[in-house]
Structure formats: structure tokens, C-alpha cells
C-alpha positions, 0 to 999 in steps of 0.5 A, a space after each residue: 197819550 198820558 194819564 193826568 190825575 192830581 196827586 192829591 187834593 186837600 179835604 177830598 170827599 171820601 175816596 170810596 164815595 168819589 170813586 163810586 160816583 166818578 165811575 157812574 154808579 152813584 144816585 144823581 143827587 149824590 153825584 151832583 153834590 160830589 161834583 160841586 164839592 170837587 169843583 169848589 176844591 179846584 177840580 176840572 171835570 170832563 165827561 168820558 163820551 164813551 161811558 159818561 164817567 167824570 174825570 178830574 183833569 186839573 193836572 192836565 195841559 189844555 187841549 191834550 188827551 188822556 185815558 178814562 180810567 173806567 173804560 179806557 176811552 180817550 178824553 179831550 182835556 179842557 176844550 171849554 174854558 169859562 166863556 171861551 172855546 179853545 181851538 188851538 195852541 199858539 205858543 208858550 212862554 215863560 209864564 204860561 201858554 197862549 191859545 187861539 180861542 173863540 169868545 162865545 160872549 163877543 163872538 170873536 176869536 181871541 188869543 187866550 193866555 193861561 198862566 202856569 199852575 205854579 203861579 196861580 197859587 200865589 194870590 199876591 202875584 195874581 193880584 199884581 197881574 190883574 192890575 198890570 193887565 188892567 194897565 195894559 188894557 188901557 194902553 190902546 196903542 197901534 203897536 201894542 196888542 190889545 187886552 180885552 179881559 182877565 179873570 180866573 177859572 178852574 184854577 187858571 188865571 187868564 188874559 184874553 187879548 187881540 189875536 195877531 195872525 201874522 206870526 212872530 218876528 222870531 218866525 220871520 227871522 227863521 224864514 227870511 233875511 230881514 232888510 236893514 230898512 225893515 228892521 229899522 222900521 220894526 225898531 221904531 214901531 216897537 219903541 213907540 209901543 214900549 214908550 206908550 206902555 212906559 207912559 202908562 207906568 209899565 216896563 215890559 221886561 221881556 222884549 225879544 223877537 218872539 214877543 213882537 207880532 206881525 199884524 201884516 207884512 209891515 206893521 208889528 205889535 208888542 205882545 206878552 206883558 206877562 212879565 211886565 212890572 209897574 215902573 214904581 216897583 221895578 227894583 222890588 224883585 231885583 234878586 230874581 232874574 226874569 226874561 230871556 238870557 239872550 236879550 237880558 240887560 247886564 244890570 238885570 243879570 247882575 241883580 242891580 235893578 232895571 228901568 226903561 233902559 233895560 228894555 232899550 237894551 233888549 230891543 237893541 239885542 232884538 234888532 241886532 239878531 234880525 240883522 246879524 242872524 244871532 243875538 250879540 251874546 249867546 245864552 251859553 256865554 251869558 250864563 257862564 259869565 254870570 257865574 263870575 259876575 261879569 258881562 261881555 260887551 256886544 260886538 260892533 254889528 259891522 264886524 259881523 255884518 259889514 254891509 250895515 250902515 254907520 247910522 244903524 251901527 251907531 244906534 245899536 252900539 249905543 243901545 247895547 252899552 253895558 253901562 245904562 248911563 251910556 245908553 239912550 235915556 229916553 224912547 224919544 231919543 231912540 226913536 229919533 235916531 232910528 228914524 234918522 238911520 232908516 231915512 238915510 238908508 232909504 235915501 241910499 237905496 233910492 239913489 242906488 236904484 236911480 243911478 243904473 236906471 239913468 245910465 241905461 236911459 243914457 245908453 238907449 238915447 245914445 243908440 243910433 236909429 236902425 233906419 240909419 244903420 245900413 247907410 252908415 255901414 255902407 259908408 264905412 265899407 267905402 272908406 275902408 276900401 279907399 284907405 287900404 292903398 293909403 295904409 299900405 303906402 304909409 306903412 312902408 314909408 313909416 318902416 323906412 323912417 324908423 330904420 333911418 332913425 335907428 341908424 342916427 341914434 346917439 347924439 340927442 341933437 342929431 336925433 331931434 326932429 327938425 321943423 323941415 321934416 314936420 317933426 317940430 318938438 311939441 310941449 308936453 300937455 300939463 297933467 289934468 287938474 285933480 278932481 276935488 270932492 263936491 263942496 270942498 271949501 278948504 283943504 290943508 295937507 300941511 305938506 306946503 308952507 313955512 313957519 308963517 303959513 300953510 297952503 290951501 290945497 283946494 283952490 289956494 284961496 284960504 291960506 292958514 296963518 300960523 301963530 306961535 310957530 307950530 312945528 312941521 313934522 311927519 304926519 299920517 298922510 304926508 306932512 303935519 303940524 305939531 302943536 305944543 298946547 301953549 299957544 300954537 294954532 292956525 287961523 283962516 279968516 275967509 272960510 264961509 261955514 257956520 251952523 246955519 247951513 250944512 257943513 262937514 269938517 274932518 282931520 287926522 289927529 294924534 293927542 299928546 296929552 290927556 289932562 284937559 279940554 283941547 280944541 282941534 278945529 273950531 270957528 269963533 262965535 260971539 262969546 264961545 266957539 260957534 262950533 268945535 271938534 274937541 277932546 275932553 278928559 272931563 267926558 271920559 277922555 273921548 272926542 266930541 263935536 258940538 254947536 254953541 253949547 258944550 252940553 249939546 255935544 256928539 260924543 265918541 265911544 273911542 278913547 284915544 291912546 298915546 301915539 295913535 292917529 285918529 280920523 275925526 269927522 264932524 257933520 252938521 245937519 242944519 235942517 235936522 238941527 243935528 251934529 254927528 261925530 265919526 271916528 275912523 269912518 264909523 258913526 259914534 255920536 249924534 246930538 241935537 243942538 239949539 237953532 239959536 247957536 247956529 248963528 254964533 259962528 262968525 269969526 275966524 276958522 281956527 285949527 288947534 284952539 277954541 275961544 271963550 269970552 273973546 279970548 283964545 283957549 283950549 290949545 291942542 297938544 299933539 299933531 294935526 294932519 289933512 284938515 278938510 272943510 265941506 260946505 255940505 253934510 257928507 253921507 256915511 259912505 262919503 265919510 268912510 271914503 274920506 277916511 280911506 283916502 278915496 276922496 
């Protein structure tokens, strides 16, 4: 226990009179006058239950105990506050402490946040908090903690809020591993809550596991808007650093202002922590790098948690980009991609659960009924007994035949069996045809062909016609075509794929020049290519996959380097109106497209060029190998298998 006395108080009543009254020795009238005077000056007075003396505990933390200076008895500090009775401490944050309290007016338990003393002396700050608390109270969203009331009492500013009893996400992370599906669901709910706050004009500014509370096992709420700021004033205090270092966006660390994308970064750090067991960049590293005004990019989640799906890895990677312009630009887009990643993961989990069940059912159905087992065993015993004599005779004849064969070994003609000996030579059976992946519509290995054609290795019906004589060369897998970027290309006329239905294209590519727009694979449309897989210097030297309009492109994070092979996969989900771009088996870009553009791809399927206003253009300079076309959308795992050569 410790003594809690204020070090000083301006314009105090004379010390001697105060000590006399607080010691319980003053007349009642004088006693009341001094008590009123002290409370007006901000004193917080508690009675000693042993000697009835008053003690100023304004310097003490609520719900602690201190010693009475008169009798040495113990005094419980600040059990009653305004019309609240403090019951227990729930938690402590950067700006204050949260208590479980009973609201005597409304007769319900609440979470009561008391602001730290150093903040209560700043009236402008208190006024701003009251405005923000009023805005927060107006949000009324299922994934935001409700604010009931605000006010000041005994030198404290307080906020009374809904009490959420399921604990924080931080506590859940410490207790158990969070599944990918659950983390994605949490991310969706938090993003929806942050979006609701943003619509009302607030940035949260302190998104972290400790400020995400569980209402039940599945539902969460965003809490603690103590550091929130109106969107219109987001850069007013850019020189000050607010938040928790593990989850602060780079632009805030470098004092370059903030906006909703800063909260998106913090949410990305939170979800990364849930899946990997630690934030992407630890506090020590953050503070060390901050001294040199540099920031460290977040690692790919699959480097530390390889089991995480490509869709989830993409969402986290984009959320955690150092440059805010490379992150999600709205909560709507973030939520859409989180929902997609969650649905993909749920589908994969369901499929893995159904498959073993189906196999077990098939095994059970294949088992013979027990009523027939004994008869079958008896029959086998009879057959075995009958066969014993035959096997002994056949065995001795076989040994003699083998010995004779050994003596005549030499001339192949002599050792060849004859028809008379029932040993006529049999024509070896042809090897079984390779099993092709489902939905494979075309496959150009560039291992077979000449200067005019390239053979289709799927079913042979989609021969590629070569134009301007691209040269044959060594490729990533086998042979490849080398294009000079000046008219070389290949076209296939009868491939029936377009963006009105799901499809997938993939290719190994090696870029030779980096100074323009180059098309790797496309299908011609009415005025521009209906869809295309490209490289673009104008988009930062990255790859992209798009339907119809170049503005609607899924863009890679990877920038190709000279002499390096990259495996690109473009997936079109027609039902989702969405394109996805994978590089070396990992999802790097997702983009929606206009349904009207889905009907534009009606012309030739082309390798090594695009088309604009009816004219071929954007000829590719470099090597292309192993082009595949599927009439369905490959899953994340199938894309990876394709990249690894397992399909």
C-alpha cells in the first residue's frame, strides 16, 4: 500500500485549519466550508471508516488503497464516481484506464474509461474528446462498442461505454491459435466497424488486438476511440506520434500525416499477428529504424506461416504496403477481398473434410457382408488344395524350360520363341495416355513444331500459327519461342474462351526489354483486346492481367528482372466479375471488371501481341514457354501445382 497525497494545490485553505479539520477536530460548520472549498479546487475526499477523518486522494489511482495519516487505517480510493460505482479494473491504455462499473441511474453494468490526469488539464483536448465521444456515440454499429455518456467529475474526464465481456483479441491470441477462417472473419467485422466510424468522420488511430473485443466466440467489436480524431483534422498533429509501435503505419512513424489507409495498415498488422503469432515488425526494430527515418517492409506471411492461402497472403501484403497509394484505398475494397479470401478458405476446408468421408463410405460399401465370408473362405481352401499339385508340377516344368533357355542363349533368332511352343512374340502395349488437368483447352510447350506452327499438346486440335518467324530456343521447361518485339507472334483461331465464363491462362515468360507496354497472351476484342496478360513500364514495371479496359487490371507486386523466368497465371472469375494475377504460384493482384467487357473477346487467341482499334500492337520482346489455357478458374492450390509442374 502507498500514501497518496497531492504535492500542492493552488490557493489552499490555510494549512493549519485544513489539518485541524481533516483531523476531525473542527466545528461542523467550518468542516463543511473547508470540504466545499477543497472540492471546488479539485480535491477528491474519502472518509476514513476507522476515525472518520477526511483524506484528499486526488493523487491516487482509483480502486487502490492508501493509509489514513490520522489513525493508520486503510482507505479504499474512489469507489464511487459520479453516479457510477467502480467494481473492478478491466484494462489500461495509452490515454486512461477502463473499469467495470455499475450505473446507478440506468441500473446496468458499464465500461467506464477515466482519462489520465495529465490529459484532464488540457481543456481544448477535453473539448475535442467530448466531440469525438459524441460522434462515436452516434455510430450505432454492431461491430463498434456503444458509447452511452461522457462527462467530468473529480478532476477526471470519463466515457461510459457498453461492456463487452468476451475478452480482447490480444488475450485470445495468447490463449489459442486462431484459424485462418476465424481471423478473416474478424478482419471483415473490424473493417466494417472502422468503415462505419469513417463514414461518421472518425479515424480510429489505434487499431490493435487489445482494442478488438469479443461479444461472443464469433462476433467482435472495435473499442477504445480514445485516440480517435476527426478525418478533417487528421494532419493537425502530424508532428506527434500516437498509437502502439507494433501496429503504426510507416507514414505516421515518419510524421507524414495519416488517413483511413493508416488504419488499414494497422488492421493488416493485427491480422498478421493473429496468423503468425507476432506482428510483422517488432517494436524494437520499429524504434531503431525510426531513428534513421526509414521503415522496414512487412514480410510475406507465407514465409513465416507457409500454410496460409495465397488469397489471404495477398490481402495482407496489399494492406501492409509501405506506400499508402499501394494499399487498399477504401474499406469497401478491403472487405470485398477479405470476404473472397474467407470464402475460398471455407470452400477448401469443406472439400478436404468431404473427401475423406467419401473415401470411407466407398470402402465400407466395398466390404463383403459377413454372412458370405465363411463360405468364401471355405471355397478358397478347396481351391488352394486343388492347386497345390498343379503348382508343384508346373514349377518343375518351368525350371527345366529356364535351364534349356540358358543353354541356347546367344543368337536372338535361336532364342526367339516360336508359335509351335505357344511363345509367339507379343507387340508391347502402348504407354497409357497422359492424364490432362480438367478443363485444359490448349497447351503449347513449344517443344514441337517448325517456323510455321507450334503443336498443341492438349488434344492436338489447337495448332498455333506463327507470324514473322519467332525463333525456337531453350526455355524454362523445354523449348520456348523467342519474340523480337517487332511483329513476331502466334495466333490460334478456335480457342473458345472469353470473359463471359470462367477461364485461366498461364505462361512462363522472360522479358527482354522494359521500356513499354508488352502483351504476353491476349484474345482480340472488337476494338481492343478482350483480355490480356501484359507487362507495363507505365505501371511501375510490373505485370498485369485485365479484362477489356486497361484501368481494370490486376497488377503484380513483382517487378521482373533481366534474364529471369516468371510463371504468370491470370484467372477470370466471371461470376465474381473478378480477375486475379499470380506470380510464381502466389496471388499478387485482384481486380473487378465491367461485365460489359466480358463479351468483347471474340477474335483470335494471340501469344506475343495485343490488338487496338483492330490492329495488332504491343508485341512482346522476350521468351515465352508452356502457355496453358483452361476453361475454368483454377484454385490457389491448383495454380501453385501448375507453377511447380505437378499438373
